[in-house]
Backbone as XML, in Angstrom:
<?xml version="1.0"?>
<chain id="A" units="angstrom">
  <residue number="1" name="UNK">
    <atom name="N" x="-21.790" y="3.801" z="66.948"/>
    <atom name="CA" x="-20.492" y="4.397" z="67.148"/>
    <atom name="C" x="-20.415" y="4.804" z="68.614"/>
  </residue>
  <residue number="2" name="UNK">
    <atom name="N" x="-19.331" y="4.481" z="69.243"/>
    <atom name="CA" x="-19.134" y="4.799" z="70.655"/>
    <atom name="C" x="-17.809" y="5.535" z="70.782"/>
  </residue>
  <residue number="3" name="UNK">
    <atom name="N" x="-17.867" y="6.786" z="71.195"/>
    <atom name="CA" x="-16.652" y="7.590" z="71.363"/>
    <atom name="C" x="-16.512" y="7.904" z="72.838"/>
  </residue>
  <residue number="4" name="UNK">
    <atom name="N" x="-15.371" y="7.563" z="73.393"/>
    <atom name="CA" x="-15.124" y="7.830" z="74.813"/>
    <atom name="C" x="-13.862" y="8.665" z="74.947"/>
  </residue>
  <residue number="5" name="UNK">
    <atom name="N" x="-13.908" y="9.603" z="75.860"/>
    <atom name="CA" x="-12.728" y="10.429" z="76.136"/>
    <atom name="C" x="-12.545" y="10.507" z="77.644"/>
  </residue>
  <residue number="6" name="UNK">
    <atom name="N" x="-11.321" y="10.735" z="78.052"/>
    <atom name="CA" x="-11.041" y="10.936" z="79.474"/>
    <atom name="C" x="-11.111" y="12.423" z="79.754"/>
  </residue>
  <residue number="7" name="UNK">
    <atom name="N" x="-11.843" y="12.787" z="80.759"/>
    <atom name="CA" x="-11.945" y="14.199" z="81.120"/>
    <atom name="C" x="-12.966" y="14.914" z="80.264"/>
  </residue>
  <residue number="8" name="UNK">
    <atom name="N" x="-13.035" y="16.201" z="80.482"/>
    <atom name="CA" x="-14.010" y="17.006" z="79.747"/>
    <atom name="C" x="-13.345" y="18.255" z="79.194"/>
  </residue>
  <residue number="9" name="UNK">
    <atom name="N" x="-12.143" y="18.105" z="78.680"/>
    <atom name="CA" x="-11.445" y="19.257" z="78.113"/>
    <atom name="C" x="-12.196" y="19.720" z="76.874"/>
  </residue>
  <residue number="10" name="UNK">
    <atom name="N" x="-12.306" y="21.021" z="76.716"/>
    <atom name="CA" x="-13.034" y="21.591" z="75.590"/>
    <atom name="C" x="-12.396" y="21.168" z="74.267"/>
  </residue>
  <residue number="11" name="UNK">
    <atom name="N" x="-11.086" y="21.126" z="74.197"/>
    <atom name="CA" x="-10.422" y="20.746" z="72.943"/>
    <atom name="C" x="-10.735" y="19.296" z="72.579"/>
  </residue>
  <residue number="12" name="UNK">
    <atom name="N" x="-10.777" y="18.401" z="73.586"/>
    <atom name="CA" x="-11.122" y="17.004" z="73.314"/>
    <atom name="C" x="-12.563" y="16.881" z="72.826"/>
  </residue>
  <residue number="13" name="UNK">
    <atom name="N" x="-13.463" y="17.603" z="73.471"/>
    <atom name="CA" x="-14.867" y="17.559" z="73.065"/>
    <atom name="C" x="-15.046" y="18.092" z="71.649"/>
  </residue>
  <residue number="14" name="UNK">
    <atom name="N" x="-14.315" y="19.144" z="71.306"/>
    <atom name="CA" x="-14.392" y="19.715" z="69.956"/>
    <atom name="C" x="-13.898" y="18.707" z="68.912"/>
  </residue>
  <residue number="15" name="UNK">
    <atom name="N" x="-12.790" y="18.037" z="69.231"/>
    <atom name="CA" x="-12.253" y="17.037" z="68.310"/>
    <atom name="C" x="-13.233" y="15.888" z="68.102"/>
  </residue>
  <residue number="16" name="UNK">
    <atom name="N" x="-13.852" y="15.440" z="69.187"/>
    <atom name="CA" x="-14.822" y="14.355" z="69.088"/>
    <atom name="C" x="-16.024" y="14.803" z="68.270"/>
  </residue>
  <residue number="17" name="UNK">
    <atom name="N" x="-16.501" y="16.026" z="68.525"/>
    <atom name="CA" x="-17.645" y="16.541" z="67.771"/>
    <atom name="C" x="-17.319" y="16.637" z="66.284"/>
  </residue>
  <residue number="18" name="UNK">
    <atom name="N" x="-16.161" y="17.164" z="65.948"/>
    <atom name="CA" x="-15.756" y="17.286" z="64.536"/>
    <atom name="C" x="-15.623" y="15.911" z="63.879"/>
  </residue>
  <residue number="19" name="UNK">
    <atom name="N" x="-15.064" y="14.963" z="64.607"/>
    <atom name="CA" x="-14.927" y="13.605" z="64.055"/>
    <atom name="C" x="-16.291" y="12.982" z="63.807"/>
  </residue>
  <residue number="20" name="UNK">
    <atom name="N" x="-17.203" y="13.137" z="64.756"/>
    <atom name="CA" x="-18.544" y="12.577" z="64.601"/>
    <atom name="C" x="-19.274" y="13.233" z="63.436"/>
  </residue>
  <residue number="21" name="UNK">
    <atom name="N" x="-19.151" y="14.541" z="63.283"/>
    <atom name="CA" x="-19.813" y="15.238" z="62.178"/>
    <atom name="C" x="-19.250" y="14.794" z="60.829"/>
  </residue>
  <residue number="22" name="UNK">
    <atom name="N" x="-17.930" y="14.579" z="60.762"/>
    <atom name="CA" x="-17.325" y="14.103" z="59.510"/>
    <atom name="C" x="-17.819" y="12.702" z="59.166"/>
  </residue>
  <residue number="23" name="UNK">
    <atom name="N" x="-17.932" y="11.850" z="60.179"/>
    <atom name="CA" x="-18.419" y="10.488" z="59.930"/>
    <atom name="C" x="-19.868" y="10.503" z="59.455"/>
  </residue>
  <residue number="24" name="UNK">
    <atom name="N" x="-20.701" y="11.318" z="60.075"/>
    <atom name="CA" x="-22.099" y="11.408" z="59.655"/>
    <atom name="C" x="-22.220" y="11.968" z="58.247"/>
  </residue>
  <residue number="25" name="UNK">
    <atom name="N" x="-21.404" y="12.967" z="57.928"/>
    <atom name="CA" x="-21.439" y="13.548" z="56.581"/>
    <atom name="C" x="-21.000" y="12.515" z="55.545"/>
  </residue>
  <residue number="26" name="UNK">
    <atom name="N" x="-20.019" y="11.695" z="55.889"/>
    <atom name="CA" x="-19.544" y="10.668" z="54.956"/>
    <atom name="C" x="-20.622" y="9.616" z="54.716"/>
  </residue>
  <residue number="27" name="UNK">
    <atom name="N" x="-21.399" y="9.297" z="55.728"/>
    <atom name="CA" x="-22.462" y="8.303" z="55.567"/>
    <atom name="C" x="-23.592" y="8.817" z="54.691"/>
  </residue>
  <residue number="28" name="UNK">
    <atom name="N" x="-23.807" y="10.118" z="54.683"/>
    <atom name="CA" x="-24.915" y="10.690" z="53.927"/>
    <atom name="C" x="-24.568" y="10.924" z="52.465"/>
  </residue>
  <residue number="29" name="UNK">
    <atom name="N" x="-23.299" y="10.880" z="52.118"/>
    <atom name="CA" x="-22.900" y="11.100" z="50.728"/>
    <atom name="C" x="-23.294" y="9.892" z="49.889"/>
  </residue>
  <residue number="30" name="UNK">
    <atom name="N" x="-23.667" y="10.153" z="48.654"/>
    <atom name="CA" x="-23.995" y="9.068" z="47.739"/>
    <atom name="C" x="-22.704" y="8.398" z="47.281"/>
  </residue>
  <residue number="31" name="UNK">
    <atom name="N" x="-22.743" y="7.098" z="47.081"/>
    <atom name="CA" x="-21.536" y="6.432" z="46.582"/>
    <atom name="C" x="-21.218" y="6.932" z="45.180"/>
  </residue>
  <residue number="32" name="UNK">
    <atom name="N" x="-19.958" y="6.913" z="44.802"/>
    <atom name="CA" x="-19.595" y="7.380" z="43.459"/>
    <atom name="C" x="-20.262" y="6.523" z="42.390"/>
  </residue>
  <residue number="33" name="UNK">
    <atom name="N" x="-20.676" y="7.170" z="41.334"/>
    <atom name="CA" x="-21.321" y="6.463" z="40.225"/>
    <atom name="C" x="-20.290" y="5.631" z="39.473"/>
  </residue>
  <residue number="34" name="UNK">
    <atom name="N" x="-20.766" y="4.620" z="38.787"/>
    <atom name="CA" x="-19.880" y="3.798" z="37.965"/>
    <atom name="C" x="-19.272" y="4.663" z="36.870"/>
  </residue>
  <residue number="35" name="UNK">
    <atom name="N" x="-17.985" y="4.503" z="36.585"/>
    <atom name="CA" x="-17.375" y="5.319" z="35.530"/>
    <atom name="C" x="-17.953" y="4.980" z="34.163"/>
  </residue>
  <residue number="36" name="UNK">
    <atom name="N" x="-18.013" y="5.963" z="33.325"/>
    <atom name="CA" x="-18.465" y="5.753" z="31.950"/>
    <atom name="C" x="-17.415" y="4.904" z="31.228"/>
  </residue>
  <residue number="37" name="UNK">
    <atom name="N" x="-17.787" y="4.165" z="30.209"/>
    <atom name="CA" x="-16.814" y="3.308" z="29.516"/>
    <atom name="C" x="-15.580" y="4.062" z="29.035"/>
  </residue>
  <residue number="38" name="UNK">
    <atom name="N" x="-15.735" y="5.304" z="28.583"/>
    <atom name="CA" x="-14.567" y="6.033" z="28.102"/>
    <atom name="C" x="-13.698" y="6.543" z="29.249"/>
  </residue>
  <residue number="39" name="UNK">
    <atom name="N" x="-14.217" y="6.507" z="30.490"/>
    <atom name="CA" x="-13.450" y="6.978" z="31.633"/>
    <atom name="C" x="-12.708" y="5.854" z="32.346"/>
  </residue>
  <residue number="40" name="UNK">
    <atom name="N" x="-12.916" y="4.631" z="31.929"/>
    <atom name="CA" x="-12.271" y="3.496" z="32.566"/>
    <atom name="C" x="-10.774" y="3.584" z="32.303"/>
  </residue>
  <residue number="41" name="UNK">
    <atom name="N" x="-9.959" y="3.398" z="33.342"/>
    <atom name="CA" x="-8.508" y="3.474" z="33.138"/>
    <atom name="C" x="-8.035" y="2.431" z="32.135"/>
  </residue>
  <residue number="42" name="UNK">
    <atom name="N" x="-6.934" y="2.743" z="31.473"/>
    <atom name="CA" x="-6.386" y="1.848" z="30.460"/>
    <atom name="C" x="-5.936" y="0.551" z="31.111"/>
  </residue>
  <residue number="43" name="UNK">
    <atom name="N" x="-6.198" y="-0.534" z="30.455"/>
    <atom name="CA" x="-5.752" y="-1.839" z="30.914"/>
    <atom name="C" x="-5.371" y="-2.667" z="29.707"/>
  </residue>
  <residue number="44" name="UNK">
    <atom name="N" x="-5.410" y="-3.942" z="29.830"/>
    <atom name="CA" x="-5.136" y="-4.787" z="28.682"/>
    <atom name="C" x="-6.147" y="-5.920" z="28.688"/>
  </residue>
  <residue number="45" name="UNK">
    <atom name="N" x="-6.326" y="-6.521" z="27.564"/>
    <atom name="CA" x="-7.233" y="-7.661" z="27.479"/>
    <atom name="C" x="-6.647" y="-8.683" z="26.516"/>
  </residue>
  <residue number="46" name="UNK">
    <atom name="N" x="-7.096" y="-9.888" z="26.685"/>
    <atom name="CA" x="-6.660" y="-10.957" z="25.797"/>
    <atom name="C" x="-7.754" y="-11.197" z="24.780"/>
  </residue>
  <residue number="47" name="UNK">
    <atom name="N" x="-7.354" y="-11.527" z="23.596"/>
    <atom name="CA" x="-8.329" y="-11.740" z="22.537"/>
    <atom name="C" x="-8.051" y="-13.079" z="21.878"/>
  </residue>
  <residue number="48" name="UNK">
    <atom name="N" x="-9.102" y="-13.722" z="21.405"/>
    <atom name="CA" x="-8.949" y="-15.019" z="20.753"/>
    <atom name="C" x="-9.092" y="-14.907" z="19.250"/>
  </residue>
  <residue number="49" name="UNK">
    <atom name="N" x="-8.949" y="-13.725" z="18.702"/>
    <atom name="CA" x="-9.137" y="-13.568" z="17.263"/>
    <atom name="C" x="-7.820" y="-13.659" z="16.494"/>
  </residue>
  <residue number="50" name="UNK">
    <atom name="N" x="-6.787" y="-14.200" z="17.114"/>
    <atom name="CA" x="-5.510" y="-14.356" z="16.422"/>
    <atom name="C" x="-5.495" y="-15.687" z="15.686"/>
  </residue>
  <residue number="51" name="UNK">
    <atom name="N" x="-4.708" y="-15.771" z="14.653"/>
    <atom name="CA" x="-4.606" y="-16.999" z="13.868"/>
    <atom name="C" x="-3.338" y="-17.735" z="14.261"/>
  </residue>
  <residue number="52" name="UNK">
    <atom name="N" x="-3.424" y="-19.037" z="14.275"/>
    <atom name="CA" x="-2.254" y="-19.844" z="14.583"/>
    <atom name="C" x="-1.433" y="-20.037" z="13.324"/>
  </residue>
  <residue number="53" name="UNK">
    <atom name="N" x="-0.149" y="-20.041" z="13.491"/>
    <atom name="CA" x="0.745" y="-20.269" z="12.354"/>
    <atom name="C" x="0.676" y="-21.738" z="11.949"/>
  </residue>
  <residue number="54" name="UNK">
    <atom name="N" x="0.929" y="-21.989" z="10.696"/>
    <atom name="CA" x="0.946" y="-23.366" z="10.194"/>
    <atom name="C" x="2.125" y="-24.102" z="10.814"/>
  </residue>
  <residue number="55" name="UNK">
    <atom name="N" x="1.970" y="-25.391" z="11.121"/>
    <atom name="CA" x="3.094" y="-26.123" z="11.693"/>
    <atom name="C" x="4.227" y="-26.218" z="10.677"/>
  </residue>
  <residue number="56" name="UNK">
    <atom name="N" x="5.450" y="-26.284" z="11.153"/>
    <atom name="CA" x="6.572" y="-26.378" z="10.220"/>
    <atom name="C" x="6.524" y="-27.708" z="9.471"/>
  </residue>
  <residue number="57" name="UNK">
    <atom name="N" x="7.017" y="-27.740" z="8.261"/>
    <atom name="CA" x="7.003" y="-28.997" z="7.498"/>
    <atom name="C" x="7.916" y="-30.019" z="8.170"/>
  </residue>
  <residue number="58" name="UNK">
    <atom name="N" x="7.511" y="-31.280" z="8.084"/>
    <atom name="CA" x="8.312" y="-32.340" z="8.685"/>
    <atom name="C" x="9.540" y="-32.608" z="7.835"/>
  </residue>
  <residue number="59" name="UNK">
    <atom name="N" x="10.636" y="-32.826" z="8.511"/>
    <atom name="CA" x="11.855" y="-33.196" z="7.795"/>
    <atom name="C" x="11.879" y="-34.708" z="7.627"/>
  </residue>
  <residue number="60" name="UNK">
    <atom name="N" x="12.633" y="-35.174" z="6.682"/>
    <atom name="CA" x="12.698" y="-36.608" z="6.406"/>
    <atom name="C" x="13.180" y="-37.372" z="7.633"/>
  </residue>
  <residue number="61" name="UNK">
    <atom name="N" x="14.115" y="-36.817" z="8.361"/>
    <atom name="CA" x="14.663" y="-37.447" z="9.558"/>
    <atom name="C" x="13.570" y="-37.603" z="10.624"/>
  </residue>
  <residue number="62" name="UNK">
    <atom name="N" x="12.704" y="-36.592" z="10.795"/>
    <atom name="CA" x="11.627" y="-36.648" z="11.786"/>
    <atom name="C" x="10.620" y="-37.742" z="11.448"/>
  </residue>
  <residue number="63" name="UNK">
    <atom name="N" x="10.318" y="-37.927" z="10.184"/>
    <atom name="CA" x="9.336" y="-38.928" z="9.769"/>
    <atom name="C" x="9.858" y="-40.322" z="10.068"/>
  </residue>
  <residue number="64" name="UNK">
    <atom name="N" x="11.141" y="-40.572" z="9.820"/>
    <atom name="CA" x="11.715" y="-41.892" z="10.071"/>
    <atom name="C" x="11.653" y="-42.237" z="11.549"/>
  </residue>
  <residue number="65" name="UNK">
    <atom name="N" x="11.947" y="-41.291" z="12.424"/>
    <atom name="CA" x="11.914" y="-41.556" z="13.862"/>
    <atom name="C" x="10.491" y="-41.803" z="14.339"/>
  </residue>
  <residue number="66" name="UNK">
    <atom name="N" x="9.509" y="-41.098" z="13.784"/>
    <atom name="CA" x="8.118" y="-41.266" z="14.205"/>
    <atom name="C" x="7.555" y="-42.609" z="13.766"/>
  </residue>
  <residue number="67" name="UNK">
    <atom name="N" x="8.082" y="-43.193" z="12.683"/>
    <atom name="CA" x="7.563" y="-44.459" z="12.173"/>
    <atom name="C" x="8.034" y="-45.649" z="13.004"/>
  </residue>
  <residue number="68" name="UNK">
    <atom name="N" x="9.092" y="-45.491" z="13.778"/>
    <atom name="CA" x="9.605" y="-46.596" z="14.574"/>
    <atom name="C" x="8.663" y="-46.848" z="15.746"/>
  </residue>
  <residue number="69" name="UNK">
    <atom name="N" x="8.395" y="-48.109" z="16.071"/>
    <atom name="CA" x="7.500" y="-48.395" z="17.203"/>
    <atom name="C" x="8.163" y="-47.998" z="18.519"/>
  </residue>
  <residue number="70" name="UNK">
    <atom name="N" x="7.350" y="-47.601" z="19.428"/>
    <atom name="CA" x="7.841" y="-47.205" z="20.748"/>
    <atom name="C" x="8.040" y="-48.458" z="21.580"/>
  </residue>
  <residue number="71" name="UNK">
    <atom name="N" x="9.233" y="-48.593" z="22.122"/>
    <atom name="CA" x="9.510" y="-49.751" z="22.953"/>
    <atom name="C" x="9.564" y="-49.304" z="24.397"/>
  </residue>
  <residue number="72" name="UNK">
    <atom name="N" x="8.801" y="-49.996" z="25.212"/>
    <atom name="CA" x="8.736" y="-49.642" z="26.620"/>
    <atom name="C" x="10.032" y="-50.038" z="27.313"/>
  </residue>
  <residue number="73" name="UNK">
    <atom name="N" x="10.533" y="-49.136" z="28.150"/>
    <atom name="CA" x="11.731" y="-49.427" z="28.919"/>
    <atom name="C" x="13.021" y="-49.116" z="28.207"/>
  </residue>
  <residue number="74" name="UNK">
    <atom name="N" x="12.985" y="-48.587" z="27.034"/>
    <atom name="CA" x="14.242" y="-48.290" z="26.353"/>
    <atom name="C" x="14.482" y="-46.812" z="26.331"/>
  </residue>
</chain>
């Protein structure tokens, strides 16, 4: 860390000293611990335990159209 000031005013030196002390104190603090599972903020999740609905029954009209051969270009 390199702190430079112009002049030697007492107020500037005090501010620099206080800033340096705060930075050193912050470096010495332990990082916050991981939150406990019950302290984790509410969120949402996706689940794959849902059931799919049965497909709708085919209508007679749909079956007739599906039986026709597909013609390219038409």
